[in-house]
TORMAR-869374 format. One line per field, with one value per residue (C-alpha): x, y, z. Coordinates in steps of 0.25 Angstrom, whole numbers, plus 5000, padded with zeros to 4 digits. Layout:
N
east = [X / ...]
north = [Y / ...]
up = [Z / ...]
! end
This chain:
114
east = [4942 / 4942 / 4939 / 4952 / 4965 / 4973 / 4987 / 4991 / 5004 / 5005 / 4997 / 4996 / 4991 / 4991 / 4997 / 4996 / 5001 / 5010 / 5005 / 5012 / 5014 / 5017 / 5022 / 5023 / 5038 / 5035 / 5022 / 5030 / 5042 / 5033 / 5024 / 5012 / 5001 / 4986 / 4978 / 4963 / 4954 / 4942 / 4933 / 4922 / 4911 / 4914 / 4922 / 4936 / 4948 / 4960 / 4973 / 4983 / 4993 / 4994 / 4995 / 4983 / 4972 / 4961 / 4963 / 4965 / 4957 / 4951 / 4951 / 4939 / 4925 / 4919 / 4921 / 4911 / 4914 / 4908 / 4913 / 4928 / 4927 / 4928 / 4924 / 4930 / 4921 / 4928 / 4918 / 4903 / 4898 / 4904 / 4911 / 4922 / 4923 / 4934 / 4931 / 4942 / 4943 / 4948 / 4953 / 4955 / 4961 / 4964 / 4977 / 4977 / 4968 / 4969 / 4962 / 4961 / 4955 / 4956 / 4951 / 4941 / 4952 / 4957 / 4970 / 4973 / 4970 / 4975 / 4978 / 4982 / 4986 / 4983 / 4987 / 4978 / 4983 / 4979]
north = [5019 / 5020 / 5035 / 5043 / 5044 / 5031 / 5031 / 5018 / 5012 / 4998 / 4990 / 4977 / 4974 / 4961 / 4962 / 4949 / 4938 / 4949 / 4955 / 4969 / 4975 / 4990 / 4996 / 5011 / 5013 / 5009 / 5018 / 5029 / 5027 / 5026 / 5037 / 5029 / 5032 / 5030 / 5038 / 5035 / 5045 / 5038 / 5050 / 5049 / 5053 / 5040 / 5047 / 5042 / 5049 / 5040 / 5046 / 5036 / 5033 / 5018 / 5010 / 5001 / 4999 / 4998 / 5013 / 5018 / 5031 / 5029 / 5042 / 5043 / 5042 / 5035 / 5023 / 5013 / 5003 / 4990 / 4981 / 4979 / 4984 / 4998 / 5002 / 5014 / 5021 / 5028 / 5039 / 5043 / 5035 / 5022 / 5019 / 5011 / 5005 / 4998 / 4988 / 4985 / 4977 / 4986 / 4986 / 4999 / 5003 / 5016 / 5018 / 5007 / 5004 / 4991 / 4990 / 4977 / 4975 / 4962 / 4958 / 4948 / 4937 / 4941 / 4949 / 4961 / 4973 / 4982 / 4980 / 4993 / 4998 / 5012 / 5021 / 5032 / 5046 / 5060]
up = [5035 / 5019 / 5017 / 5016 / 5007 / 5004 / 4998 / 4991 / 4997 / 4991 / 4981 / 4974 / 4960 / 4952 / 4937 / 4930 / 4940 / 4948 / 4961 / 4961 / 4975 / 4974 / 4988 / 4992 / 4989 / 4974 / 4974 / 4979 / 4969 / 4957 / 4962 / 4961 / 4971 / 4974 / 4984 / 4986 / 4994 / 4999 / 5003 / 5013 / 5003 / 4995 / 4984 / 4981 / 4974 / 4969 / 4965 / 4959 / 4949 / 4950 / 4937 / 4941 / 4931 / 4941 / 4946 / 4931 / 4930 / 4944 / 4951 / 4960 / 4963 / 4974 / 4984 / 4990 / 5002 / 5004 / 5015 / 5011 / 4997 / 4992 / 4978 / 4971 / 4961 / 4950 / 4948 / 4951 / 4939 / 4945 / 4932 / 4939 / 4952 / 4959 / 4971 / 4981 / 4994 / 5004 / 5018 / 5026 / 5039 / 5045 / 5037 / 5026 / 5014 / 5006 / 4992 / 4985 / 4971 / 4963 / 4949 / 4946 / 4946 / 4960 / 4955 / 4963 / 4955 / 4966 / 4981 / 4987 / 5001 / 5005 / 5017 / 5022 / 5019 / 5022]
! end
Protein backbone atom coordinates (compact mmCIF):
# COMPACT_ATOMS: atom_id res chain seq x y z
CA UNK A 1 0.00 0.00 0.00
CA UNK A 2 2.93 2.37 0.45
CA UNK A 3 4.07 2.88 -3.18
CA UNK A 4 2.38 5.87 -4.79
CA UNK A 5 2.08 9.62 -4.43
CA UNK A 6 0.98 11.05 -1.10
CA UNK A 7 -0.07 14.66 -0.41
CA UNK A 8 0.21 16.11 3.10
CA UNK A 9 -3.08 17.45 4.47
CA UNK A 10 -2.36 17.83 8.20
CA UNK A 11 0.61 17.62 10.53
CA UNK A 12 1.76 18.01 14.11
CA UNK A 13 5.15 19.23 15.33
CA UNK A 14 6.42 19.98 18.84
CA UNK A 15 8.28 23.23 19.27
CA UNK A 16 9.48 23.75 22.83
CA UNK A 17 6.57 22.75 25.05
CA UNK A 18 3.96 23.48 22.38
CA UNK A 19 2.36 20.91 20.12
CA UNK A 20 1.35 22.67 16.91
CA UNK A 21 -1.37 21.24 14.66
CA UNK A 22 -1.45 22.57 11.11
CA UNK A 23 -4.54 21.55 9.15
CA UNK A 24 -5.32 21.59 5.45
CA UNK A 25 -6.95 25.06 5.32
CA UNK A 26 -3.83 26.60 6.88
CA UNK A 27 -1.56 24.69 4.49
CA UNK A 28 -3.56 25.97 1.53
CA UNK A 29 -3.73 29.53 2.86
CA UNK A 30 0.02 29.65 3.50
CA UNK A 31 0.78 27.83 0.21
CA UNK A 32 2.69 25.16 2.09
CA UNK A 33 2.77 21.65 0.66
CA UNK A 34 4.49 18.30 0.75
CA UNK A 35 4.23 15.55 -1.83
CA UNK A 36 6.02 12.24 -1.31
CA UNK A 37 6.35 9.81 -4.21
CA UNK A 38 7.22 6.30 -3.00
CA UNK A 39 8.15 4.53 -6.23
CA UNK A 40 7.97 0.78 -6.83
CA UNK A 41 11.72 0.66 -7.54
CA UNK A 42 12.34 1.80 -3.91
CA UNK A 43 13.29 5.35 -4.93
CA UNK A 44 11.61 8.37 -3.41
CA UNK A 45 11.04 11.94 -4.51
CA UNK A 46 9.96 14.58 -2.00
CA UNK A 47 8.62 17.98 -3.00
CA UNK A 48 8.00 20.21 -0.01
CA UNK A 49 8.29 23.74 1.27
CA UNK A 50 7.62 23.09 4.96
CA UNK A 51 9.57 25.01 7.55
CA UNK A 52 10.61 21.84 9.40
CA UNK A 53 14.29 21.12 10.00
CA UNK A 54 14.15 17.34 9.54
CA UNK A 55 13.24 17.78 5.87
CA UNK A 56 15.78 20.54 5.15
CA UNK A 57 17.60 19.66 1.92
CA UNK A 58 15.88 16.27 1.74
CA UNK A 59 14.67 15.85 -1.84
CA UNK A 60 14.98 12.21 -2.70
CA UNK A 61 16.90 9.00 -2.72
CA UNK A 62 15.53 5.68 -1.58
CA UNK A 63 13.15 4.14 0.90
CA UNK A 64 13.25 0.95 2.95
CA UNK A 65 10.40 -0.71 4.79
CA UNK A 66 10.78 -2.86 7.90
CA UNK A 67 7.59 -3.89 9.69
CA UNK A 68 5.81 -0.65 10.68
CA UNK A 69 8.85 1.56 10.01
CA UNK A 70 9.87 3.25 6.79
CA UNK A 71 13.32 4.77 6.38
CA UNK A 72 13.92 7.55 3.88
CA UNK A 73 17.45 7.70 2.50
CA UNK A 74 18.50 11.13 1.20
CA UNK A 75 20.75 9.83 -1.57
CA UNK A 76 22.56 6.75 -2.81
CA UNK A 77 25.46 7.42 -0.44
CA UNK A 78 23.17 6.93 2.58
CA UNK A 79 24.48 10.20 4.04
CA UNK A 80 21.24 11.01 5.79
CA UNK A 81 18.38 8.75 6.81
CA UNK A 82 15.04 9.48 8.47
CA UNK A 83 13.13 6.65 10.13
CA UNK A 84 9.38 7.01 10.64
CA UNK A 85 6.74 4.80 12.17
CA UNK A 86 4.01 4.54 9.59
CA UNK A 87 0.51 3.32 9.02
CA UNK A 88 -0.86 3.07 5.50
CA UNK A 89 -4.26 2.17 4.20
CA UNK A 90 -5.64 2.40 0.69
CA UNK A 91 -6.23 6.15 0.90
CA UNK A 92 -4.30 7.47 3.92
CA UNK A 93 -0.71 7.43 5.15
CA UNK A 94 0.50 8.51 8.59
CA UNK A 95 4.19 9.18 9.27
CA UNK A 96 5.47 9.71 12.82
CA UNK A 97 8.99 10.71 13.85
CA UNK A 98 9.99 11.42 17.44
CA UNK A 99 13.35 12.54 18.79
CA UNK A 100 15.34 10.62 21.40
CA UNK A 101 13.40 12.36 24.19
CA UNK A 102 10.00 11.42 22.77
CA UNK A 103 9.12 14.83 21.30
CA UNK A 104 7.21 14.79 18.04
CA UNK A 105 9.49 16.03 15.26
CA UNK A 106 6.81 15.34 12.66
CA UNK A 107 3.47 13.54 12.61
CA UNK A 108 1.97 13.89 9.16
CA UNK A 109 -1.28 12.76 7.58
CA UNK A 110 -1.25 12.21 3.83
CA UNK A 111 -3.88 11.34 1.24
CA UNK A 112 -3.15 9.34 -1.88
CA UNK A 113 -3.13 11.39 -5.08
CA UNK A 114 -2.78 10.60 -8.77
